[in-house]
C-alpha angles and dihedrals in degrees: 000000000000121000090254096054117089121213115250105256097168127095120218117224110177106304092337125093113215121205121215119255093260092054091048092051091047091049090052090048091051092048090052092047092048091049093052093043091052090050090047093052094045093048093044092051091049092047093046094048091051093048091050091048092047093048092050093049093047090049087057089053098257120146106229118206097164117108128216118255084230105057099202137013108286118243126224111264114262126223089251092054090051090052091051091050091047090052090054090052092046092051090050092050091049094054116110115227 
């Protein structure tokens, strides 16, 4: 097997391809991380745009009483926050309908 070929880690069951448990956990972790990163970027953009607008208005002498929809500057998601989000996704996937 060349260094560029990956071993087949999926199991075929009928027409479905089943990933191994490690791949499933990693996929859930990535989904959680992506979810939190998207929220971080959206909140940061909203916060930044408001702060820029507010700064420009105040520089023109306006008294701004409006508040940002994002109260404080968002922080980058931590590993622990990603794990908490992944656990939420995992619990949802494990629910029986």
